[in-house]
C-alpha positions in Angstrom: 0.1 -0.1 0.1 1.3 3.7 -0.7 1.2 5.9 2.0 1.9 9.7 1.9 5.1 11.1 3.5 5.7 14.8 4.5 9.2 15.0 2.9 10.3 18.8 3.0 9.3 22.4 3.8 10.3 25.6 2.3 9.0 29.5 2.9 9.3 32.8 1.5 8.6 36.2 3.3 8.7 39.4 1.7 11.5 41.9 2.7 9.3 44.7 3.6 8.2 44.9 7.3 5.1 46.8 8.3 5.5 47.2 12.1 2.8 48.1 14.7 4.2 51.7 14.7 3.7 51.9 11.2 0.3 51.1 11.4 -0.3 53.7 14.4 0.5 56.4 11.8 -2.1 55.1 9.6 -5.1 54.3 11.6 -6.2 55.0 15.2 -4.1 52.2 17.1 -0.9 51.6 19.1 1.7 49.2 19.5 0.5 48.5 23.0 -3.1 47.9 21.9 -2.2 45.2 19.1 0.2 43.6 21.1 -2.2 42.9 24.0 -4.9 41.9 21.6 -3.2 39.9 19.1 0.4 39.3 20.0 1.5 40.6 16.8 4.5 43.0 16.6 5.2 43.0 12.6 4.1 41.5 9.2 5.7 41.3 6.1 4.2 43.0 3.0 4.8 42.2 -0.5 6.5 44.3 -2.9 4.5 46.4 -5.9 4.6 44.0 -8.8 5.3 40.8 -6.6 2.5 38.4 -7.0 0.9 35.5 -4.9 2.5 33.2 -7.5 5.9 34.8 -7.2 6.0 34.2 -3.6 4.7 30.6 -3.9 7.0 29.9 -6.5 10.2 30.9 -4.0 8.7 28.7 -1.3 8.1 25.8 -3.6 11.4 25.9 -5.2 13.4 25.7 -1.7 10.7 22.9 -0.7 11.9 20.9 -4.2 15.5 21.3 -3.4 15.2 20.2 0.3 13.1 17.1 -0.6 15.8 15.5 -2.7 13.2 14.7 -5.5 14.1 15.7 -9.0 11.7 18.7 -9.9 10.7 16.8 -13.1 9.0 14.0 -10.6 6.5 16.5 -9.4 3.2 15.4 -10.8 0.8 17.6 -9.1 0.6 21.0 -7.8 -2.2 22.4 -5.3 -2.2 25.8 -4.1 -4.4 27.2 -1.2 -5.0 30.7 -1.4 -7.7 33.5 -1.2 -5.5 36.2 -2.6 -4.9 34.6 -6.0 -3.1 36.4 -8.9 -6.5 36.7 -11.0 -9.8 36.7 -9.6 -11.3 33.4 -11.6 -8.6 32.0 -13.8 -5.9 31.0 -14.6 -5.2 29.3 -11.2 -2.3 30.6 -9.2 -1.1 26.8 -9.2 -0.8 27.0 -12.9 1.0 30.0 -12.8 3.5 28.8 -10.2 3.8 25.4 -12.3 5.2 27.5 -15.1 7.5 29.8 -13.1 8.9 26.4 -11.9 9.3 24.8 -15.1 6.7 22.2 -14.7 4.4 22.5 -17.5 3.0 19.0 -17.4 2.1 18.6 -13.8 -1.8 18.7 -12.8 -2.5 22.0 -11.0 -5.0 23.9 -9.5 -6.0 26.0 -6.3 -8.3 25.7 -3.5 -10.0 28.0 -1.4 -10.3 27.0 2.3 -8.9 30.4 3.9 -6.7 30.0 6.8 -7.2 26.2 6.7 -6.0 26.1 3.3 -2.8 24.5 4.0 -4.4 21.5 6.0 -7.0 21.2 3.3 -4.3 20.8 0.7 -2.3 18.1 2.7 -5.5 16.1 2.8 -5.9 16.5 -0.9 -2.2 15.3 -1.4 -2.5 12.4 1.1 -5.6 11.1 -0.9 -4.4 11.4 -4.1 -1.3 9.3 -3.2 -3.0 6.6 -1.3 -5.2 6.2 -4.3 -2.2 5.7 -6.7 -3.1 8.6 -8.6 -0.1 10.5 -7.9 3.4 10.0 -6.6 5.1 13.5 -5.5 2.7 16.4 -5.0 3.8 20.0 -4.3 1.4 21.8 -1.8 1.7 25.3 -1.4 0.0 28.1 0.7 0.4 31.6 -0.6 -1.1 34.7 0.1 -0.8 38.5 -0.7 -3.3 39.6 1.9 -2.2 43.1 1.8 -4.0 43.4 -1.8 -7.6 42.5 -0.1 -6.9 44.3 3.3 -8.6 47.8 4.1 -5.9 49.8 5.4 -8.6 52.1 7.1 -10.2 49.5 9.1 -7.9 48.9 12.4 -10.2 45.8 13.3 -8.4 43.8 10.3 -5.4 45.8 9.1 -3.5 45.0 12.2 -3.9 41.1 11.7 -2.9 40.4 8.2 0.5 39.8 6.2 2.2 38.5 3.2 4.0 35.2 2.4 4.0 31.5 1.4 4.8 28.2 2.4 5.3 24.9 0.5 5.9 21.4 1.1 6.7 18.1 -0.8 4.3 15.1 -0.2 5.5 12.0 -1.7 4.5 8.0 -1.8 6.2 5.8 0.6 5.8 2.1 1.5 7.1 2.8 4.9 4.0 3.1 7.3 6.2 4.7 9.9 6.8 7.9 7.6 2.9 7.9 6.8 0.9 11.0 7.6 -1.1 9.6 10.5 -4.5 11.5 9.8 -6.0 14.6 8.5 -9.4 16.2 9.7 -11.5 18.8 7.7 -14.6 20.5 7.9 -16.6 23.3 7.1 -19.8 25.3 8.5 -21.3 28.0 6.0 -23.8 29.2 8.5 -21.0 31.3 10.0 -19.9 32.7 6.8 -20.5 36.1 7.5 -18.0 36.1 10.7 -15.1 36.4 8.3 -15.6 36.9 4.7 -14.9 39.1 1.5 -18.4 40.0 0.7 -18.1 41.6 -2.8 -17.0 41.2 -6.1 -18.5 37.6 -6.7 -21.7 36.4 -8.5 -23.3 36.8 -5.0 -22.8 40.7 -5.4 -25.7 43.2 -6.4 -24.3 44.2 -9.6 -26.8 47.0 -10.4 -25.4 49.0 -7.2 -22.0 48.3 -7.4 -19.6 51.3 -7.3 -15.8 51.2 -6.8 -16.1 50.7 -2.9 -18.8 48.0 -3.0 -16.9 46.0 -5.7 -13.6 45.9 -3.6 -12.8 42.3 -2.1 -11.5 43.6 1.3 -11.8 41.1 4.0 -14.4 41.8 6.9 -14.5 40.1 10.3 -16.5 40.0 13.3 -13.7 39.5 15.6 -15.1 38.7 19.0 -17.7 36.1 17.7 -14.9 34.6 15.6 -12.6 34.5 18.6 -15.2 32.5 20.6 -15.8 29.9 17.7 -12.4 29.4 16.9 -11.2 28.4 20.5 -14.2 25.9 20.8 -13.8 24.7 17.3 -10.0 24.3 17.2 -9.9 22.6 20.7 -12.6 20.1 19.9 -11.0 19.1 16.6 -7.5 18.6 18.3 -9.1 16.5 21.0 -10.7 14.4 18.5 -8.0 13.7 16.1 -5.8 12.6 19.2 -8.5 10.6 20.6 -9.4 9.0 17.3 -5.6 7.9 16.7 -5.0 6.9 20.4 -2.3 9.6 20.7 -1.7 11.8 23.9 -0.7 15.3 23.9 2.5 14.4 25.5 3.6 12.6 22.3 3.3 15.8 20.1 6.7 17.3 19.5 5.6 20.3 17.6 2.2 21.8 17.9 1.7 24.0 14.8 -1.4 26.3 15.1 -2.5 28.7 12.7 -0.8 31.8 13.6 -4.0 34.1 13.7 -3.8 35.6 17.3 -1.7 34.7 20.3 -4.4 34.6 22.6 -6.3 32.1 20.4 -3.2 29.8 20.4 -2.7 30.2 24.4 -6.2 29.1 25.0 -6.0 25.9 22.6 -2.8 25.2 24.3 -3.9 25.4 27.7 -7.2 23.5 27.1 -4.9 20.9 25.7 -2.2 21.0 28.5 0.5 21.5 25.9 3.9 22.9 27.3 5.5 26.2 25.9 8.2 24.0 24.5 5.4 22.3 22.2 3.7 25.4 20.9 5.2 26.8 17.7 4.8 30.7 17.6 5.4 33.1 14.8 2.5 35.3 14.9 4.7 37.9 16.5 6.9 38.5 13.5 4.4 37.6 10.4 0.8 38.3 11.7 -1.8 36.1 10.2 -0.9 34.8 6.8 -3.9 32.8 6.0 -2.9 29.5 4.3 0.6 30.4 4.4 0.7 30.6 8.1 1.3 27.0 9.3 4.0 26.1 6.3 5.8 29.3 7.4 5.6 28.4 10.8 6.9 25.0 10.1 9.7 26.3 8.2 10.9 28.3 11.1 11.3 25.5 13.3 12.8 23.6 10.6 15.4 26.3 9.8 16.3 26.6 13.5 16.9 23.2 13.8 14.2 22.2 16.1 12.5 19.9 13.5 14.1 16.5 13.2 13.3 13.6 11.0 10.7 11.5 12.8 9.2 14.0 15.0 5.7 14.3 15.3 3.8 17.5 14.3 0.2 18.4 15.1 -1.3 20.9 12.6 -4.2 22.9 13.6 -6.4 25.8 11.8 -9.5 27.6 11.6 -10.6 30.2 8.8 -13.3 31.8 6.9 -15.9 29.6 5.5 -16.1 28.9 8.2 -13.6 26.0 7.6 -11.3 24.2 10.3 -8.9 21.3 10.0 -6.0 19.2 12.1 -3.6 16.7 10.9 -0.9 14.4 12.8 2.1 14.5 10.4 5.7 13.0 11.2 8.3 15.0 9.5 9.8 12.1 7.0 12.7 13.6 4.7 14.5 11.3 2.6 17.6 9.9 4.2 20.8 11.1 2.6 
């Protein structure tokens, strides 16, 4: 039987930093206010002319090089994004494939907001275990600055740009296998976090330039409450179903949305500070790129070792949620 193995990780963060002090000059806020409520100190912003596909391709190139797999062996590319290069088509994954010189690989996007990377991980696992594909490049890439209203202090303080990517490959070694992935959604809560305009559901007869914008809107307090409850339940369920104790998790990698949410979930699960991976302070919320960027941080710092078990956990607009139990399984050199 074929199993799916998490072979490598890569990430890219734009060089421009938007600090809390910078935002205080743009909207009515302060560094203290932002830090207390979110834990965020700064976020990265893509350069003019730098697109989601550019960031995704850079992260993907690193992941491919680290995987030990020849680029020509990549047979599918899936990109999670809510800030694609183009509104409908072509897909950002297709553009990334061209930038990587992979013109024959299957390529498509998915939209699951902040849960996007867990969703594409589940897709890769399914395709590999079915025998349809052997080496899949999964990407979370976002240029959220393009869909952020910088006059809305409730959202502009949260979001940043960046990309992360991983190579998922077939293996016959069950010890290397991705153990389980949970995903779910409930559209009844769609209005908590959404981009309400620009799609076929917009009132086209009344659209003006402002109404046609696709800026993100969020009901912060309601989203916080649902996020903590949903994330905690999903993690409890996936651990229970796989007979794994929280103490067996080496790295808990949650979506980096808000430090208060991460701490609340970690405390509910009785995880130690050493288990919890945090990057929200320096990157803010990068939606579908958040989890792979965080994994890349622990990899590049030398904290992620072969065989160590990661627990991924995410929650996003849709509403969507997901969790995954993933051993890090690089090819042995």
